[in-house]
Backbone as CSV, one residue per row, in Angstrom:
resi,resn,N_x,N_y,N_z,CA_x,CA_y,CA_z,C_x,C_y,C_z
1,GLU,0.833,-1.197,0.000,0.000,0.000,0.000,0.868,1.247,0.000
2,HIS,0.356,2.282,-0.678,1.038,3.568,-0.635,0.853,4.150,0.756
3,PRO,1.913,4.687,1.355,1.823,5.135,2.746,0.799,6.240,3.011
4,GLN,0.466,7.036,2.003,-0.476,8.136,2.222,-1.863,7.863,1.654
5,GLY,-2.103,6.690,1.137,-3.378,6.384,0.488,-4.586,6.572,1.390
6,THR,-4.520,6.030,2.587,-5.647,6.142,3.519,-5.814,7.585,3.990
7,LEU,-4.705,8.262,4.256,-4.757,9.660,4.697,-5.426,10.543,3.642
8,ILE,-5.080,10.331,2.390,-5.669,11.113,1.302,-7.171,10.875,1.233
9,LEU,-7.587,9.627,1.357,-9.019,9.314,1.347,-9.731,9.974,2.534
10,ILE,-9.139,9.904,3.714,-9.746,10.522,4.903,-9.841,12.038,4.724
11,PHE,-8.775,12.660,4.232,-8.804,14.106,4.006,-9.848,14.471,2.953
12,GLY,-9.992,13.638,1.926,-11.007,13.891,0.909,-12.408,13.855,1.501
13,ILE,-12.655,12.896,2.371,-13.969,12.792,3.019,-14.172,13.950,3.988
14,LEU,-13.153,14.276,4.773,-13.260,15.415,5.690,-13.473,16.727,4.938
15,GLY,-12.927,16.806,3.727,-13.072,18.003,2.903,-14.515,18.311,2.536
16,ILE,-15.385,17.312,2.614,-16.806,17.535,2.358,-17.383,18.438,3.446
17,PHE,-16.883,18.280,4.672,-17.442,18.985,5.825,-16.581,20.146,6.313
18,ILE,-15.269,20.017,6.169,-14.330,21.032,6.649,-13.469,21.468,5.452
19,ALA,-13.651,22.702,5.043,-13.103,23.176,3.766,-11.590,23.030,3.641
20,ILE,-10.843,23.201,4.708,-9.386,23.202,4.608,-8.824,21.844,4.175
21,PHE,-9.545,20.770,4.422,-9.035,19.441,4.077,-9.138,19.132,2.585
22,ALA,-10.057,19.783,1.871,-10.246,19.486,0.450,-9.007,19.807,-0.386
23,PRO,-8.444,21.027,-0.312,-7.247,21.275,-1.124,-6.035,20.461,-0.674
24,ILE,-5.983,20.112,0.613,-4.879,19.279,1.088,-4.978,17.887,0.472
25,ALA,-6.193,17.341,0.422,-6.393,16.024,-0.206,-6.037,16.069,-1.684
26,TRP,-6.411,17.152,-2.356,-6.105,17.313,-3.787,-4.591,17.352,-3.982
27,TYR,-3.906,18.149,-3.175,-2.454,18.290,-3.289,-1.738,16.966,-2.997
28,LEU,-2.079,16.353,-1.866,-1.438,15.085,-1.510,-1.760,13.992,-2.531
29,GLY,-2.987,14.013,-3.053,-3.366,13.039,-4.076,-2.552,13.197,-5.348
30,ASN,-2.305,14.446,-5.744,-1.468,14.686,-6.927,-0.043,14.188,-6.698
31,LYS,0.500,14.463,-5.501,1.855,13.997,-5.189,1.916,12.478,-5.187
32,ALA,0.936,11.837,-4.578,0.927,10.371,-4.520,0.764,9.772,-5.911
33,LYS,-0.064,10.398,-6.733,-0.253,9.911,-8.101,1.062,9.977,-8.873
34,GLN,1.811,11.060,-8.694,3.122,11.166,-9.335,4.078,10.098,-8.804
35,ASP,4.041,9.857,-7.487,4.884,8.814,-6.896,4.592,7.454,-7.518
36,VAL,3.308,7.153,-7.663,2.892,5.867,-8.227,3.372,5.749,-9.668
37,GLN,3.219,6.820,-10.446,3.609,6.775,-11.857,5.119,6.658,-12.020
38,THR,5.883,7.390,-11.214,7.339,7.348,-11.376,7.948,6.068,-10.826
39,SER,7.363,5.513,-9.765,7.940,4.309,-9.167,7.603,3.056,-9.974
40,GLY,6.441,3.055,-10.611,6.022,1.884,-11.361,5.507,0.752,-10.480
41,ILE,5.425,0.988,-9.189,4.940,-0.032,-8.252,3.415,-0.064,-8.295
42,GLN,2.857,-1.267,-8.272,1.405,-1.425,-8.248,0.936,-1.465,-6.794
43,TYR,0.462,-0.325,-6.301,-0.029,-0.254,-4.926,-1.465,-0.761,-4.875
44,SER,-1.806,-1.382,-3.751,-3.151,-1.934,-3.620,-4.194,-0.868,-3.288
45,ASN,-3.755,0.286,-2.823,-4.702,1.322,-2.426,-4.714,2.523,-3.378
46,VAL,-4.417,2.294,-4.633,-4.437,3.372,-5.624,-5.844,3.951,-5.756
47,GLN,-6.858,3.117,-5.563,-8.232,3.612,-5.654,-8.525,4.598,-4.521
48,ASN,-7.991,4.366,-3.332,-8.157,5.326,-2.235,-7.556,6.679,-2.603
49,ILE,-6.381,6.640,-3.222,-5.718,7.876,-3.644,-6.578,8.595,-4.668
50,SER,-7.096,7.861,-5.647,-7.913,8.476,-6.694,-9.198,9.081,-6.141
51,ILE,-9.867,8.371,-5.254,-11.125,8.859,-4.690,-10.866,10.089,-3.809
52,GLY,-9.860,10.013,-2.946,-9.540,11.144,-2.080,-9.140,12.367,-2.875
53,ARG,-8.339,12.150,-3.922,-7.909,13.251,-4.797,-9.107,13.880,-5.496
54,MET,-10.010,13.062,-6.003,-11.181,13.572,-6.714,-12.105,14.332,-5.764
55,LEU,-12.338,13.794,-4.565,-13.154,14.511,-3.589,-12.516,15.856,-3.247
56,GLY,-11.208,15.860,-3.061,-10.504,17.106,-2.775,-10.651,18.114,-3.886
57,LYS,-10.515,17.649,-5.124,-10.631,18.546,-6.280,-12.042,19.122,-6.374
58,VAL,-13.040,18.258,-6.305,-14.433,18.689,-6.474,-14.827,19.687,-5.389
59,PHE,-14.515,19.365,-4.136,-14.959,20.240,-3.060,-14.126,21.514,-2.957
60,THR,-12.871,21.482,-3.381,-12.096,22.729,-3.456,-12.737,23.671,-4.463
61,ILE,-13.116,23.148,-5.617,-13.759,23.975,-6.645,-15.106,24.488,-6.143
62,ILE,-15.876,23.638,-5.487,-17.172,24.073,-4.945,-16.978,25.191,-3.926
63,TYR,-15.999,25.033,-3.030,-15.759,26.069,-2.020,-15.297,27.366,-2.668
64,LEU,-14.426,27.297,-3.671,-13.959,28.515,-4.342,-15.100,29.232,-5.058
65,VAL,-15.967,28.471,-5.724,-17.116,29.075,-6.406,-18.057,29.713,-5.392
66,SER,-18.293,29.037,-4.274,-19.193,29.612,-3.272,-18.607,30.875,-2.654
67,ILE,-17.296,30.929,-2.456,-16.659,32.145,-1.952,-16.808,33.273,-2.968
68,ALA,-16.570,32.968,-4.244,-16.703,33.978,-5.288,-18.139,34.493,-5.372
69,LEU,-19.116,33.593,-5.303,-20.522,34.016,-5.358,-20.904,34.846,-4.140
70,THR,-20.355,34.508,-2.989,-20.619,35.296,-1.786,-20.064,36.705,-1.933
71,ILE,-18.854,36.811,-2.446,-18.250,38.134,-2.653,-19.068,38.944,-3.655
72,ILE,-19.480,38.317,-4.739,-20.306,39.014,-5.744,-21.620,39.452,-5.118
73,GLY,-22.240,38.592,-4.311,-23.496,38.938,-3.652,-23.341,40.117,-2.701
74,VAL,-22.253,40.125,-1.943,-22.007,41.233,-1.017,-21.803,42.531,-1.785
75,VAL,-21.054,42.474,-2.882,-20.829,43.676,-3.691,-22.138,44.180,-4.278
76,ILE,-22.947,43.293,-4.824,-24.237,43.701,-5.403,-25.145,44.266,-4.320
77,PHE,-25.160,43.639,-3.153,-25.959,44.149,-2.044,-25.480,45.530,-1.615
78,GLY,-24.178,45.712,-1.553,-23.598,47.005,-1.185,-23.962,48.098,-2.176
79,ILE,-23.915,47.755,-3.450,-24.292,48.724,-4.496,-25.771,49.059,-4.376
80,ALA,-26.613,48.070,-4.165,-28.057,48.290,-4.060,-28.384,49.166,-2.857
81,VAL,-27.725,48.923,-1.742,-27.984,49.725,-0.538,-27.505,51.153,-0.731
82,SER,-26.355,51.330,-1.353,-25.842,52.682,-1.549,-26.710,53.466,-2.545
83,GLN,-27.271,52.801,-3.533,-28.136,53.490,-4.501,-29.495,53.803,-3.889
84,ALA,-29.988,52.936,-3.028,-31.299,53.159,-2.407,-31.208,54.293,-1.394
85,GLY,-30.077,54.425,-0.727,-29.923,55.460,0.280,-29.662,56.840,-0.319
86,GLY,-29.256,56.887,-1.557,-28.853,58.157,-2.157,-29.955,58.870,-2.784
Protein backbone atom coordinates (compact mmCIF):
# COMPACT_ATOMS: atom_id res chain seq x y z
CA GLU A 1 0.00 0.00 0.00
CA HIS A 2 1.04 3.57 -0.64
CA PRO A 3 1.82 5.14 2.75
CA GLN A 4 -0.48 8.14 2.22
CA GLY A 5 -3.38 6.38 0.49
CA THR A 6 -5.65 6.14 3.52
CA LEU A 7 -4.76 9.66 4.70
CA ILE A 8 -5.67 11.11 1.30
CA LEU A 9 -9.02 9.31 1.35
CA ILE A 10 -9.75 10.52 4.90
CA PHE A 11 -8.80 14.11 4.01
CA GLY A 12 -11.01 13.89 0.91
CA ILE A 13 -13.97 12.79 3.02
CA LEU A 14 -13.26 15.41 5.69
CA GLY A 15 -13.07 18.00 2.90
CA ILE A 16 -16.81 17.54 2.36
CA PHE A 17 -17.44 18.99 5.83
CA ILE A 18 -14.33 21.03 6.65
CA ALA A 19 -13.10 23.18 3.77
CA ILE A 20 -9.39 23.20 4.61
CA PHE A 21 -9.03 19.44 4.08
CA ALA A 22 -10.25 19.49 0.45
CA PRO A 23 -7.25 21.28 -1.12
CA ILE A 24 -4.88 19.28 1.09
CA ALA A 25 -6.39 16.02 -0.21
CA TRP A 26 -6.10 17.31 -3.79
CA TYR A 27 -2.45 18.29 -3.29
CA LEU A 28 -1.44 15.09 -1.51
CA GLY A 29 -3.37 13.04 -4.08
CA ASN A 30 -1.47 14.69 -6.93
CA LYS A 31 1.85 14.00 -5.19
CA ALA A 32 0.93 10.37 -4.52
CA LYS A 33 -0.25 9.91 -8.10
CA GLN A 34 3.12 11.17 -9.33
CA ASP A 35 4.88 8.81 -6.90
CA VAL A 36 2.89 5.87 -8.23
CA GLN A 37 3.61 6.78 -11.86
CA THR A 38 7.34 7.35 -11.38
CA SER A 39 7.94 4.31 -9.17
CA GLY A 40 6.02 1.88 -11.36
CA ILE A 41 4.94 -0.03 -8.25
CA GLN A 42 1.41 -1.43 -8.25
CA TYR A 43 -0.03 -0.25 -4.93
CA SER A 44 -3.15 -1.93 -3.62
CA ASN A 45 -4.70 1.32 -2.43
CA VAL A 46 -4.44 3.37 -5.62
CA GLN A 47 -8.23 3.61 -5.65
CA ASN A 48 -8.16 5.33 -2.24
CA ILE A 49 -5.72 7.88 -3.64
CA SER A 50 -7.91 8.48 -6.69
CA ILE A 51 -11.12 8.86 -4.69
CA GLY A 52 -9.54 11.14 -2.08
CA ARG A 53 -7.91 13.25 -4.80
CA MET A 54 -11.18 13.57 -6.71
CA LEU A 55 -13.15 14.51 -3.59
CA GLY A 56 -10.50 17.11 -2.77
CA LYS A 57 -10.63 18.55 -6.28
CA VAL A 58 -14.43 18.69 -6.47
CA PHE A 59 -14.96 20.24 -3.06
CA THR A 60 -12.10 22.73 -3.46
CA ILE A 61 -13.76 23.98 -6.65
CA ILE A 62 -17.17 24.07 -4.95
CA TYR A 63 -15.76 26.07 -2.02
CA LEU A 64 -13.96 28.51 -4.34
CA VAL A 65 -17.12 29.07 -6.41
CA SER A 66 -19.19 29.61 -3.27
CA ILE A 67 -16.66 32.15 -1.95
CA ALA A 68 -16.70 33.98 -5.29
CA LEU A 69 -20.52 34.02 -5.36
CA THR A 70 -20.62 35.30 -1.79
CA ILE A 71 -18.25 38.13 -2.65
CA ILE A 72 -20.31 39.01 -5.74
CA GLY A 73 -23.50 38.94 -3.65
CA VAL A 74 -22.01 41.23 -1.02
CA VAL A 75 -20.83 43.68 -3.69
CA ILE A 76 -24.24 43.70 -5.40
CA PHE A 77 -25.96 44.15 -2.04
CA GLY A 78 -23.60 47.00 -1.19
CA ILE A 79 -24.29 48.72 -4.50
CA ALA A 80 -28.06 48.29 -4.06
CA VAL A 81 -27.98 49.72 -0.54
CA SER A 82 -25.84 52.68 -1.55
CA GLN A 83 -28.14 53.49 -4.50
CA ALA A 84 -31.30 53.16 -2.41
CA GLY A 85 -29.92 55.46 0.28
CA GLY A 86 -28.85 58.16 -2.16
